[in-house]
C-alpha positions in Angstrom: -16.2 8.5 9.3 -19.3 7.2 7.7 -21.2 10.7 7.7 -17.5 11.8 6.4 -17.7 8.6 3.4 -21.2 9.8 2.7 -20.6 13.3 1.9 -17.1 12.5 0.1 -19.4 9.9 -2.7 -21.4 13.0 -2.7 -18.9 15.2 -4.0 -17.4 12.9 -6.0 -20.1 12.3 -8.2 -20.7 15.9 -8.7 -17.2 16.1 -9.9 -17.3 13.3 -11.9 -19.9 15.1 -14.0 -17.3 17.7 -14.5 -14.3 15.4 -15.1 -16.9 13.1 -17.6 -17.3 16.4 -19.8 -13.5 17.4 -19.7 -11.8 13.8 -19.5 -8.9 12.8 -17.5 -5.5 14.1 -19.1 -2.3 12.7 -19.3 -0.5 14.6 -15.9 1.7 16.6 -18.3 -0.9 17.7 -21.1 -4.5 19.9 -20.5 -6.1 19.0 -23.2 -9.6 19.9 -22.4 -10.1 23.4 -20.4 -13.2 23.9 -18.0 -14.6 27.2 -16.9 -14.0 28.1 -13.8 -17.2 29.5 -13.0 -18.7 26.2 -13.9 -16.8 24.3 -11.4 -18.2 26.9 -8.9 -21.6 26.4 -9.6 -21.2 22.3 -10.0 -18.8 22.3 -6.8 -21.6 24.6 -4.7 -24.4 22.6 -5.8 -22.9 19.6 -4.9 -21.6 20.9 -1.3 -24.8 22.4 -0.6 -26.4 19.1 -1.4 -24.2 17.0 0.7 -24.5 19.6 3.8 -28.6 19.4 3.3 -28.3 15.3 3.1 -26.4 15.0 6.1 -27.9 17.5 8.3 -31.4 15.8 7.7 -29.9 12.1 7.6 -27.8 12.2 11.1 -28.5 15.6 12.9 -32.0 16.6 12.3 -33.3 13.4 14.2 -30.9 13.8 17.6 -31.1 17.8 17.2 -28.3 19.6 18.5 -26.9 20.6 21.7 -24.0 22.7 23.6 -20.2 22.4 21.7 -18.2 19.8 22.8 -15.2 17.8 22.1 -14.3 14.3 21.9 -11.5 12.0 21.6 -12.0 9.1 19.4 -8.6 8.4 18.3 -8.5 4.9 20.1 -11.6 4.0 18.3 -11.4 1.3 15.3 -7.6 0.6 15.9 -7.5 3.8 14.1 -8.6 2.4 10.6 -11.4 5.2 10.4 -8.8 7.8 10.8 -6.9 6.5 7.7 -10.3 6.4 5.7 -10.3 10.5 6.6 -6.7 10.7 5.3 -7.6 8.7 1.9 -10.7 10.7 1.7 -8.8 14.0 1.9 -6.3 12.8 -0.3 -8.3 11.8 -3.4 -10.8 14.6 -3.1 -7.4 16.7 -3.5 -6.4 14.7 -6.8 -10.2 15.3 -8.3 -9.9 18.9 -7.2 -6.7 19.3 -9.2 -7.9 17.7 -12.2 -10.9 20.2 -12.2 -8.7 23.6 -11.4 -5.5 22.8 -13.3 -8.3 22.6 -16.5 -9.4 26.2 -15.5 -7.4 29.7 -15.9 -5.6 29.1 -12.8 -2.0 28.7 -12.4 -0.9 25.4 -11.7 0.7 26.5 -8.3 -2.8 27.9 -7.3 -5.0 24.8 -8.3 -2.4 23.0 -6.8 -3.0 24.9 -3.2 -6.5 25.4 -3.5 -7.7 21.9 -3.9 -5.4 20.9 -1.0 -7.0 23.5 1.1 -10.2 23.1 0.0 -10.3 19.6 0.4 -9.6 20.1 4.2 -11.4 22.8 4.9 -14.8 21.4 3.0 -15.3 19.0 5.9 -14.6 21.7 8.9 -18.3 22.4 8.9 -18.8 18.5 9.5 -16.8 18.2 12.5 -18.5 21.6 13.9 -21.9 20.3 13.5 -20.2 16.6 15.1 -19.4 19.3 17.9 -22.9 20.3 18.8 -24.5 16.8 18.0 -25.8 14.7 21.2 -24.2 11.6 19.9 -20.7 12.8 18.5 -18.0 15.5 19.6 -15.5 17.8 17.2 -12.8 15.4 16.8 -9.5 17.1 16.5 -8.2 13.9 15.2 -10.2 13.9 12.4 -9.2 17.2 11.4 -5.7 16.0 11.6 -6.5 13.0 9.7 -8.2 15.2 7.0 -5.2 17.7 6.9 -2.7 14.6 6.0 -4.6 13.6 3.1 -4.6 16.9 1.8 -1.3 17.4 2.7 0.2 13.8 1.3 -0.9 15.2 -2.0 0.0 18.7 -2.1 3.8 18.1 -0.9 4.1 15.2 -3.6 2.5 17.3 -6.2 5.0 20.1 -5.3 8.2 18.4 -5.0 7.8 15.5 -7.6 5.1 17.6 -10.3 3.1 13.6 -9.7 2.2 11.4 -7.0 4.9 8.8 -6.6 3.2 7.5 -3.2 -0.3 6.7 -3.9 -3.1 5.9 -1.0 -5.6 3.4 -1.8 -8.3 1.3 -0.3 -9.5 -2.5 -0.5 -12.4 -4.4 1.2 -13.0 -7.8 1.9 -16.4 -8.4 3.7 -16.2 -9.7 7.2 -18.4 -12.3 8.6 -18.2 -10.2 12.3 -20.6 -7.6 10.5 -23.5 -10.1 11.2 -23.0 -10.1 14.8 -23.8 -6.5 14.9 -25.4 -5.0 11.3 -26.7 -2.1 13.3 -23.3 -0.7 13.6 -21.2 -2.8 10.9 -23.9 -3.0 8.2 -26.4 -5.2 7.0 -25.7 -5.3 3.2 -22.8 -4.9 1.3 -23.0 -0.8 0.8 -23.2 -0.3 4.1 -20.7 -2.6 5.1 -18.3 -1.4 3.1 -18.5 2.2 4.6 -19.1 0.7 8.1 -17.1 -2.4 8.7 -13.9 -1.7 9.6 -12.8 -5.2 9.7 -12.9 -5.7 6.1 -11.0 -2.4 5.1 -7.3 -1.7 4.4 -5.4 1.2 3.4 -2.3 0.9 1.0 0.4 3.1 0.4 1.2 2.5 -2.8 5.1 3.3 -4.2 6.3 3.8 -7.5 9.6 2.2 -7.6 10.0 3.1 -11.1 9.5 7.0 -10.4 12.2 6.7 -7.4 14.7 5.0 -9.8 14.1 5.9 -13.4 17.3 4.4 -14.6 16.0 1.0 -13.3 14.6 -2.2 -15.3 11.6 -2.0 -12.5 8.1 -2.6 -14.6 6.2 1.1 -14.5 3.2 -0.8 -13.6 4.1 -2.9 -10.9 4.4 -0.8 -7.4 5.5 -2.0 -4.0 2.4 -1.6 -1.5 2.4 -1.2 2.3 -0.9 -1.9 4.0 -2.4 -1.6 7.1 -6.1 -2.9 8.4 -7.3 -4.6 11.9 -9.9 -7.4 12.9 -12.1 -8.3 15.6 -13.7 -5.0 16.0 -17.1 -5.2 16.9 -17.4 -2.3 19.1 -15.0 1.0 18.7 -12.4 0.7 21.8 -10.7 -2.0 22.8 -12.2 -2.4 26.8 -15.3 -3.0 24.8 -14.6 -5.8 22.8 -12.6 -7.7 25.4 -15.5 -7.6 27.9 -17.5 -9.2 24.7 -15.0 -11.7 24.1 -13.4 -10.7 21.1 -9.7 -9.6 21.1 -9.0 -6.8 18.2 -5.6 -6.5 16.8 -3.7 -5.3 13.7 -3.0 -6.8 10.7 -0.2 -5.0 8.2 0.6 -6.5 4.6 3.5 -6.0 2.2 2.7 -7.0 -1.5 2.4 -5.8 -5.3 0.7 -3.3 -6.5 -0.5 -2.6 -10.3 -0.4 1.0 -11.5 -2.6 1.2 -14.9 -2.0 5.3 -15.1 1.2 4.6 -16.8 -1.1 3.3 -19.7 -1.1 5.8 -22.6 -4.5 6.1 -24.3 -6.5 9.0 -26.6 -9.7 8.0 -25.3 -11.3 10.2 -22.6 -13.3 7.2 -21.1 -10.6 5.1 -20.6 -8.5 7.6 -19.3 -11.4 8.4 -16.7 -11.4 4.8 -15.7 -7.7 4.5 -15.7 -7.6 7.8 -13.1 -10.3 6.2 -10.9 -8.2 2.7 -10.7 -5.6 4.5 -8.5 -8.6 4.6 -5.8 -8.1 0.9 -4.9 -5.5 -1.6 -4.6 -6.2 -4.4 -6.7 -5.6 -7.7 -6.2 -1.9 -8.9 -5.9 0.3 -11.2 -4.2 0.8 -10.2 -0.5 2.2 -11.0 2.7 0.2 -10.6 5.7 1.2 -10.2 9.6 -0.6 -10.4 12.1 -0.7 -11.9 15.8 2.5 -12.4 15.3 2.1 -14.7 12.1 3.1 -13.9 8.6 0.9 -15.6 6.1 1.0 -15.6 2.0 -1.5 -14.8 -0.3 -1.3 -15.4 -3.8 -4.1 -12.7 -4.4 -5.1 -10.7 -1.9 -7.5 -7.7 -2.0 
């Protein structure tokens, strides 16, 4: 997941440069066309750079060995798998925003944005299969495909994203107990400390009930997280005296994408706010207890 997150960040930075040049249009408008050759060039450079960085940072030190499979589906109470789904979902969004501004038809832009968002990470999983520290994880492949599929089928059915995948983070004190794994500073913990990560499905109620008086900018969100995870697996945590557990959330969410503006900068900012679940009133269910939060991030 950490290698995956770093690679996602590199690609998003590359694509953001292209989007910054064109702006983010309203979903039904394409105002600033981009040359397809430029997308291929920037995307190729970003992808090659990302693979080079990963190969040097993660694989070069320990080398490669024979290919093997690794079942990590039980690790981190599946929070890391949601990170994979979240990453490919939003990479599909970005790819689509780029490709729909090229000479490709909307159907081709949608298809290629979803296929590429999963396919780009297959080499990482293959390299993991040859790594002495990891292995090829079919769970990661399924999680990656789920994110791309979630974007594709919504766009195909509704021509919009009525259910958005979002992320929030609250630093946990548990990272201090194992900083080499959970992170020693905030940027590292943002990627490594699964105790602080929450993933959300934000439902656009107004889109499902357009005749209702439900405000366009308020969504209902279902969230998931986990806590007391010092190690990846349950038995390791139990041996260390920790009882890891799941956390479920129900709360409001603010959907700022409905704000209309002609500013390219603001369009881009509003597009990026869909990556995170903003602080809002929330109910939390964990260890059989329900807790209310006036604002929860």
